[in-house]
C-alpha positions as CSV (number, residue, x, y, z in Angstrom):
1,M,-71.7,41.9,29.3
2,S,-69.6,44.9,30.9
3,K,-65.8,45.1,30.7
4,V,-65.2,45.5,34.5
5,T,-67.6,42.3,35.1
6,M,-65.6,40.3,32.0
7,G,-61.9,41.3,33.2
8,L,-63.1,40.0,36.8
9,G,-64.1,36.9,35.7
10,L,-61.1,36.3,33.5
11,A,-58.9,37.5,37.0
12,L,-60.7,35.0,39.1
13,T,-60.7,32.1,36.5
14,F,-57.0,32.9,36.4
15,G,-56.8,32.4,39.9
16,V,-58.4,29.2,40.1
17,G,-56.1,27.5,37.7
18,C,-53.0,28.9,39.6
19,G,-54.3,27.3,42.6
20,A,-55.5,24.1,41.0
21,G,-52.1,23.9,39.8
22,I,-50.1,24.4,42.9
23,G,-52.7,21.9,44.7
24,A,-52.5,19.4,41.6
25,S,-48.4,19.2,41.8
26,G,-48.3,16.6,44.6
27,F,-49.8,14.3,42.5
28,V,-47.0,14.2,39.9
29,A,-45.0,11.0,39.0
30,P,-41.5,11.4,40.2
31,P,-39.3,10.9,37.3
32,A,-37.6,8.2,36.6
33,R,-34.1,7.0,37.4
34,A,-31.7,4.4,34.9
35,A,-30.7,1.7,36.6
36,T,-27.4,1.5,38.3
37,S,-25.9,-1.1,36.7
38,P,-27.0,-1.5,33.1
39,V,-27.6,-4.5,31.3
40,Q,-24.7,-6.4,29.6
41,W,-25.4,-7.8,26.1
42,D,-23.4,-11.2,24.6
43,Y,-23.8,-11.4,20.8
44,S,-24.2,-14.0,17.8
45,C,-24.3,-13.2,14.3
46,F,-23.7,-15.8,11.8
47,T,-24.4,-15.9,7.6
48,E,-26.0,-19.2,5.8
49,Q,-26.6,-19.7,2.0
50,D,-29.3,-22.6,2.8
51,M,-32.7,-21.7,4.2
52,S,-33.2,-25.3,5.9
53,V,-29.6,-25.2,7.6
54,L,-30.4,-21.3,8.8
55,T,-34.1,-22.3,10.3
56,D,-32.0,-25.5,12.1
57,K,-29.4,-22.6,13.9
58,A,-32.2,-20.5,14.4
59,N,-33.9,-23.4,16.3
60,Q,-31.2,-24.4,18.4
61,M,-30.0,-20.7,19.3
62,G,-33.8,-20.0,20.4
63,A,-33.0,-22.9,22.8
64,Q,-30.1,-21.8,24.1
65,G,-31.8,-18.4,25.2
66,W,-30.7,-16.1,22.5
67,E,-33.3,-13.4,21.0
68,L,-33.2,-12.9,16.9
69,A,-32.6,-9.6,17.1
70,S,-32.4,-8.2,13.5
71,T,-31.6,-10.2,9.9
72,A,-30.6,-8.9,6.7
73,G,-30.5,-11.6,3.4
74,M,-29.4,-14.7,5.2
75,T,-27.4,-12.8,8.1
76,E,-29.3,-12.9,11.1
77,K,-28.0,-11.9,14.7
78,Y,-28.5,-12.6,17.8
79,W,-28.2,-11.4,21.4
80,R,-28.6,-12.4,24.7
81,D,-28.0,-11.0,28.6
82,F,-24.4,-11.4,29.0
83,V,-24.1,-13.7,32.4
């Protein structure tokens, strides 16, 4: 293949790619926007040495709508939407 033919092929490919990019810009999703009022959270932490008491407390918290956020040893941290 001659250098002229290869150059024309590359130019044509470049032109088609640019045209496709311009045409495809209408299909781009709009950027996501953050909520205007962020969620506020209630927090509750407790430490217990007795595993059965810890389990009972965890069940009570779950029944009240609290979510377990983290644990560290025998300490548990819970959170829920602030209402």
